[in-house]
N, C-alpha and C positions, 0 to 999 in steps of 0.2 A: 422384473420390475424392481424388486427389492435391491438387487445388486446395482442397478442403474441409479437408484436413489442414494445408495452408499457412495458411489463415485461422484455424483453431482454434489452431495453434501460435503465430501472431502474437498472438492474443488472450491466451493463457495467459502468454506471455512478458511481454507488456505489463502485465498485472495483477500478475504476480509481482514485476516491477521496482517497480511502484508500492507494492505491499505491503511489499517489503523496505525501501523508502525511508521508509515511515511509522514514526514512533517510537512507543514504548509509553507513551502519555499516560495518566496515572492521576490520580484525585482521592482525596486522603487525608483522612479524618476523624480528627482528633487527640483523644486523651483529655482534653486541656486545654480542648477546646471549639471550637477553630478548625478550619479546613480549608485545604487548598492543592492547587493543580494543578501537576503536574510531569511531566517525562519520566522514566520509570524506566530508569536506566542499568544497574544490576545489583542483585542481591540477595545480601547477605552473611549469615552465620550469625546475626548479631545486629543487623543494620541494613540499611536500604535506601540505595542510592546513587542520588541523584536530581539532576536539573537543572531549576530552576524557570523557565529560559528555554526555551520550547518549540521543538522542531524545529530544533535546532542540529546542525551536522555534527560529525563526529569531529575534523576539523581545528580547528574553533573550540574544542572542548573541550580539545584538547591545548594550544592557544595561550592559553587562559584557564582554568586549573585551578580558579580560585576559583568558577567557575560550578557546579562539582560539589560537592554537599553530602551529608552523611551523616545519616540519621535513624534513631536506635535504635528497634528494633521495639517496645519496651515502651511507646512513646508512641502507637502506632497503634490506633485503635478500629475502623476499617473502611476498605476500599480499593475504589474503583470503577475498573475498567479500561475506558477509553473504547473503544467499538467503532469499526469502520471500514466504510464503504460504498464498494464499488468498482463500483457500477452505472453511475454517470456516466462514469468513465474507461473502463469496458467498452464503453459505447455509443460514445464518441468513437473509441477504438481500433478497435472493430468496424466502425463506419461507414467510417472512413478506409481500413482494410485491405480491407474488402469492396469499396469503390469502386475501389481500385487493381487488385485481382485481377479484379473483374468487367469493368473497362474493358480490361484486358489480354486477357481472353478474348474480349470483344466485338470488339476490334480484329483478332483473328485469323479472324473469321468471313468467309468469302468467298462471293460470289454465284456459283452454279454455272451461271447462264444463259449462253447463247452470247454472246460478245463482239460488239458492234456499236458504231456511233457513239454511240447513246444510252447504252449501259451505260458506255462510256468517259467520257462527259461527266459522268454522275451517280455514277460510282464513288466519288469523294472524299466526296460527300454521304452515300452509303450507308455508307461506312466510318465516318464521323463518327457517323451514327445508330446503327450497331451498337455502337460504343464507348460512346456515351452510354447506350444501353439496358443494356449489360452493367454499366456503372458504377452505374446506378440499381438494378438488380436485386441486384448485389453489395452495395451499401450497405445495402439493406433487410435482406438476409440477415445482413450483418455486425452491424446493430443488434440483431437478435434474438439471435444467438449472443453478442454482447458483453454484452447485458443478462443472459443466462442465466449466463455465466461470471462476470460481475461480482457477481451475486447469490450465486452459489455460494461465491465467495471472500470475501464480506463477513462481518463478525463483529459480533454485538450487544454492548451494554454488559454487563459481568460484575461482579457484586458478590463480593468475596472477604472472608470473615470471619476475622480473626486468631485467633478462639477455636476454629476448626476445625483439627484435626490435619492437617498437611501443606499448610497454606495457602501457605507460602513456596515450596514446590515448584511449585504452580500459578502463583504470581505470577512465579516465575523465567522461565517460558516466555514471559512478556510483556515481559521486559526487553530492552534494546538489546543487551546482552551476557549471554545466558542461561548461558553457560559460564564459562570462565576470563576474568577481567578483563584488559584490555590493560595494558601496563606503566605507562602514564602515570597510571592510576587508583590505583596502589599507593603512590604517593608522597604523603605528607602525609595529614592528616585534617582535613576542614573540616566541623565540626558545624553543623547547621542552626540558624540564628539566629531562633528563634521563641520568644516568651515562654511560660513554663510547661512547657518540655520537660524531661524527665529524661534527662540525658546518662549515658553509660557503659552497661555491659552489665546 
């Protein structure tokens, strides 16, 4: 049971780290007729703060504030939040973690037969076989657990309609900064440069 908890803990930690590193990628349909893909940085009362260069780090945003743009809500016709699948990372992390734990368990298996010349000669071979068998069994179990946890933590695409009350609350949960914006985002206002937009509140 202790070993199983170790494997599950490793899988959960790995998928959580991957999930945290994933940005809130959205597709925005504009009332002017165009559309754009961007990372949702934050949601303000009257505008979305976005970055059209996908998957950039906070350090890059701080060093290049011009990457951050503001889109007034009145220009938005529809928003699609891109889903994320963590099945593949779950398989990879589960397989690796299971193989390591299984190999460790297999290496601790000892042959209880009485020692003689034969057992001493073949002991290293048996030790290797036990380790390999444990790693194989652990890897298979890790694949199954990894796929299950990866599937459970995955999220489908979601359509958010601006005409529905409370839509910004739902969208805020998908933002990189769902709460208070970091200090570097509060300096300056960089309106989105797209033809046909209505600027201002």
